[in-house]
RODOKOL-559447 format. One line per field, with one value per residue (C-alpha): residue in one letter; x, y negated, z. Coordinates in steps of 0.05 Angstrom, whole numbers, plus 5000, padded with zeros to 4 digits. Each point is the difference from the previous one (the first is absolute). Layout:
N
resn	c(A,...) .
px	c(X,...) .
py	c(Y,...) .
pz	c(Z,...) .
***
This chain:
400
resn	c(X,X,X,X,X,X,X,X,X,X,X,X,X,X,X,X,X,X,X,X,X,X,X,X,X,X,X,X,X,X,X,X,X,X,X,X,X,X,X,X,X,X,X,X,X,X,X,X,X,X,X,X,X,X,X,X,X,X,X,X,X,X,X,X,X,X,X,X,X,X,X,X,X,X,X,X,X,X,X,X,X,X,X,X,X,X,X,X,X,X,X,X,X,X,X,X,X,X,X,X,X,X,X,X,X,X,X,X,X,X,X,X,X,X,X,X,X,X,X,X,X,X,X,X,X,X,X,X,X,X,X,X,X,X,X,X,X,X,X,X,X,X,X,X,X,X,X,X,X,X,X,X,X,X,X,X,X,X,X,X,X,X,X,X,X,X,X,X,X,X,X,X,X,X,X,X,X,X,X,X,X,X,X,X,X,X,X,X,X,X,X,X,X,X,X,X,X,X,X,X,X,X,X,X,X,X,X,X,X,X,X,X,X,X,X,X,X,X,X,X,X,X,X,X,X,X,X,X,X,X,X,X,X,X,X,X,X,X,X,X,X,X,X,X,X,X,X,X,X,X,X,X,X,X,X,X,X,X,X,X,X,X,X,X,X,X,X,X,X,X,X,X,X,X,X,X,X,X,X,X,X,X,X,X,X,X,X,X,X,X,X,X,X,X,X,X,X,X,X,X,X,X,X,X,X,X,X,X,X,X,X,X,X,X,X,X,X,X,X,X,X,X,X,X,X,X,X,X,X,X,X,X,X,X,X,X,X,X,X,X,X,X,X,X,X,X,X,X,X,X,X,X,X,X,X,X,X,X,X,X,X,X,X,X,X,X,X,X,X,X,X,X,X,X,X,X,X,X,X,X,X,X,X,X,X,X,X,X,X,X,X,X,X,X,X,X,X,X,X,X) .
px	c(2491,4955,4997,4960,4955,4960,4931,4963,4928,4945,4945,4927,4981,4937,4998,5001,5061,5036,4988,5026,5062,5014,4995,5048,5049,4993,5016,5063,5021,4986,5041,5058,5002,4992,5059,5044,4985,5014,5070,5015,4984,5044,5057,4994,5000,5063,4968,5014,4950,4944,4982,4935,4972,5013,4965,4945,4986,4997,4950,4958,4996,4976,4951,4967,4991,5006,4998,4941,4976,5056,4963,4955,5056,5044,5060,5045,4997,5033,5053,5021,5000,5048,5046,4998,5019,5055,5030,4999,5033,5055,5014,5013,5055,5030,5005,5032,5050,5017,5016,4936,4955,4930,4939,4972,4933,4943,4933,4943,4950,4926,4997,5061,5016,4975,4941,5022,5006,5025,4969,5041,4975,4965,4925,5000,4955,5000,4950,4997,4953,5012,5048,4985,5042,5000,4949,4984,4963,4990,5021,4987,5056,4992,5044,4976,5046,5065,5020,5019,4959,5024,5068,5033,4990,5056,4971,4948,5009,4940,5013,4962,5016,4956,4937,5014,5018,5050,5024,5067,5017,5067,4992,5045,5000,5038,5042,4980,5057,4989,5006,5066,4999,5044,5061,4988,5032,4964,5021,4949,5012,4958,4980,4949,4972,4990,5001,5040,5028,5026,5056,4947,4967,4941,4980,4962,4966,5007,4931,5019,4951,5021,4999,4928,4975,5041,4945,4952,5052,5016,4926,4994,5061,4968,4937,5039,5039,4936,4970,5010,5055,4973,4929,4959,4994,5076,5004,4947,5038,5065,4966,4975,5070,5032,4952,5020,5074,4986,4964,5059,5048,4957,4998,5076,5012,4951,5035,5069,4976,4973,5066,5047,4959,4999,5075,5017,4952,5020,5074,5056,5054,4983,5053,4984,5045,5018,4969,5019,4928,5016,5052,4953,4948,5047,4982,4939,4973,4992,4995,4924,4997,5055,4964,4935,5033,5025,5064,5021,4933,5006,5068,4976,4942,5047,5047,4947,4961,5058,5017,4926,4996,5069,5030,5065,5008,5066,5016,5046,5050,4971,5064,4991,4983,4940,4968,5064,5026,4982,4968,5025,5075,5013,5023,4984,4966,5020,4959,4933,4949,4931,4967,5029,4945,5031,5071,5042,5069,5055,5044,4955,4939,4954,4933,4955,4952,5040,4964,5002,5074,5012,4959,5041,5065,4975,4985,5069,5034,4964,5012,5075,5014,4961,5060,5070,5065,5006,4938,4958,4929,4987,4945,4941,4975,5071,5024,5043,5050,5031,5022,5038,5033,5025,5026,5040,5028,5027,4946,4983,4926,4971,4946,4959) .
py	c(9449,4939,4962,4941,5012,4951,5010,4953,5004,4955,4972,4997,4931,4958,4925,4982,5042,4975,4928,5015,5034,4938,4957,5047,4995,4924,5002,5041,4950,4941,5028,5017,4929,4969,5039,4986,4925,5002,5030,4952,4940,5030,5008,4929,4972,5040,5041,5073,5046,5026,5073,5024,5017,4929,4967,5052,4970,4931,5027,5029,4930,4972,5057,4979,4928,4984,5070,5033,5029,5052,5036,5029,5045,5055,4972,5053,4963,4939,5044,5035,4937,4967,5060,5003,4926,5009,5058,4962,4939,5042,5040,4935,4977,5071,5003,4931,5022,5061,4957,5011,4947,5018,4957,4964,5027,4965,4977,5047,4970,5014,5011,5043,5035,5072,5009,5046,5005,5050,5026,5038,5070,4990,5013,5028,5061,5044,5051,5038,4949,4933,4960,4954,4936,4951,4943,5027,5064,5061,4997,5056,5036,5017,5061,5049,5045,4969,4961,5049,4993,5008,4969,4941,4939,4948,4948,4989,4951,4977,4971,4978,5012,4985,4996,5066,5005,5051,5023,5031,5035,5016,5060,5038,5075,5063,5019,5067,5041,5022,5072,5020,5012,5044,4962,4981,4941,4964,4940,4947,4954,4937,4970,4960,5054,5047,4970,5058,5065,5053,5050,5055,4974,4965,4935,4945,4954,4925,4970,4935,4960,4932,5021,5025,4938,4948,4974,4992,4963,4952,4985,4985,4955,4959,4993,4971,4952,4972,4982,4931,5000,4995,5020,5055,5036,5003,5032,5051,5017,5007,5048,5043,5001,5017,5059,5027,4996,5032,5058,5010,5001,5051,5047,4997,5008,5058,5039,4987,5025,5064,5015,4983,5036,5063,4998,4985,5052,5058,4989,5002,4960,4947,4965,4934,4950,4933,4959,4927,4978,4925,5013,5045,4945,4954,5041,4958,5056,5046,4951,5003,5076,5008,4952,5038,5067,4974,5040,4964,5015,5073,5004,4961,5049,5059,4969,4997,5063,5048,4995,5007,5067,5025,4989,4967,4945,4997,4936,5013,4946,4955,5008,5075,5013,5045,4988,5005,5064,5068,5042,5064,4988,4933,4963,4925,4970,4927,4982,5017,4944,4985,5023,5071,5035,5069,5013,5038,5020,4993,5049,5061,4983,5002,4963,4977,4943,4938,4988,5073,5003,4939,5032,5064,4960,4962,5066,5028,4937,5000,5075,4997,4938,5012,5028,4974,5037,4970,5038,4938,4996,4941,4953,5020,4928,4974,4989,5056,4947,5019,5065,4966,4953,5060,5032,4937,5002,5070,5041,5063,5015,5068,5013,5051) .
pz	c(2568,4999,4934,4974,4940,4957,4970,4954,4976,4974,5044,4982,5025,4995,4986,5073,5015,4938,5021,5070,4972,4958,5062,5038,4942,5003,5075,4987,4946,5046,5057,4954,4971,5070,5027,4940,5005,5076,4989,4942,5045,5055,4951,4975,5071,5017,5055,5013,4966,5045,4999,4970,5069,5025,4941,5008,5069,4967,4951,5057,5031,4934,4994,5065,4976,4926,4969,5037,4934,5006,5056,4946,4973,5030,5038,4969,4934,5031,5034,4937,4958,5049,4999,4924,4994,5052,4962,4934,5033,5033,4937,4962,5047,5005,4924,4998,5053,4958,4939,4962,4969,5022,4991,5061,5025,4964,5026,4980,4951,5005,4924,4988,5065,5006,5046,5056,5076,5050,5064,5053,5011,5066,5000,4929,4993,4938,4977,4934,4969,5035,5043,5059,5006,5059,4992,4931,5016,4957,4927,4951,4963,4927,5006,5052,5040,4975,5062,5057,5063,5072,4982,5034,4956,5005,4954,4945,4943,4959,4932,4938,4927,4940,5044,5035,5074,5024,5068,5015,5066,5032,5044,5048,4986,5014,4939,4970,4972,4928,4980,4969,4925,4956,4976,4927,4965,4944,4958,4982,4940,4996,4933,4961,4954,5059,5070,5027,4974,5048,4987,5005,4936,5033,4965,5036,4950,5005,5015,4964,5043,4975,4926,5006,5036,4962,4954,5058,5042,4943,4992,5074,4997,4945,5040,5059,4955,4970,5067,5030,5053,5070,4979,5032,4933,4995,5070,4980,4936,5039,5049,4942,4970,5067,5009,4931,5017,5068,4966,4952,5059,5037,4940,4994,5075,5006,4944,5029,5068,4968,4964,5057,5052,4958,4990,5073,5026,4955,4986,5051,4963,4948,4958,4966,4965,5030,4943,4988,4990,4997,4947,4960,5000,4962,4939,4979,4957,5060,5059,5004,4995,5053,5047,4990,5015,5069,5006,5063,5034,4980,5035,5061,5010,4996,5050,5055,4980,4997,5075,5015,4962,5021,4931,4979,4948,4963,4962,4942,4980,4945,4958,4994,4925,5013,4932,4959,5033,4972,5054,4966,4988,5035,4937,4997,4939,4998,4938,5033,4990,5030,4936,5008,5038,4989,5025,4949,5025,4947,5037,5012,4958,5060,4990,5056,5017,5019,5067,5020,4985,5045,5057,4997,5002,5061,5034,4984,5023,5067,5009,4987,5042,5064,5039,4995,5013,5070,5021,5009,4976,4954,5024,4955,4992,4987,4929,4973,4981,5068,4968,4944,5050,5040,4936,4983,5071,4988,5035,4962,4994,5012,4948,5037) .
***
């Protein structure tokens, strides 16, 4: 089976290459704005909208006369920018037709728009240490051996963030079947004190990236606010601050990748709770800590990594009282508060760590509700609320 895979890595560019990349990004922005203005003028005049290929021919005529400077750059940049603007323009009218209230596509600003451009995968050569792009030549890769060679490259997108240039490839590869693993179900409870606790008693500490860098970030914010708006010094201070935030995000993302990859690779069935993160953030005492923990990103990573490693992800209904239920006898403790870090059951006297108790309950919930009485397998990425709905409809559940 042929599948598309994406790879992203950082480029090691010199000043000449960085300047050329900025010019290519400027060309992509210029073409996007030109096409958007062309379609707006057509709409105002009442004419039928021209396709992106037709206005592309108009742009080629201008390229031969007024815009000869465009010959300096790869033609694929113009092609992709036109298609990108066309997609944004069509999506707006489709959403309006469906009753939504989307924002109309905006013109890209030189100051605020991200610097990026896309090249179609023709004439792109990749080695373990460098990549060759049309009209750009060889560019060194900072990470050696990560991008697979001898694969069909569909496109390459070059982007800039905080002074660093990155390249992302979309390749066409043969899907490799993962080895089957023994069927073992684990529950994973997410929290602030510990990022994740598994039903097997494994604790993954919360790195608390924002908390550790908070003083430094506040100092950098003050430096930016003290600079004159529009000055070069303010732009330099903003770049330093952006790099600090980028480093913080990388630390958080790297740790989340480590944890989720370990779980998806070693476990066959993983049960997590469908957390209402936006609702949890309304608690202003915990909002910053919850945002720093990135619960939604943790789940998103598991959702795409589990199929990759032949694992299943079970999303337990958010209304299931995993923390208030005793994992020993099943009794529910309604008076449990956030300050109670140890769960003490009033019925059987069982004592256990609060997060570990919740993880065990998630495991049991996923184990008992995977197969219903009709003999149908429950979609592993579907909320287990489906089970309760079938119960209400009179369908008996087989707790295997």
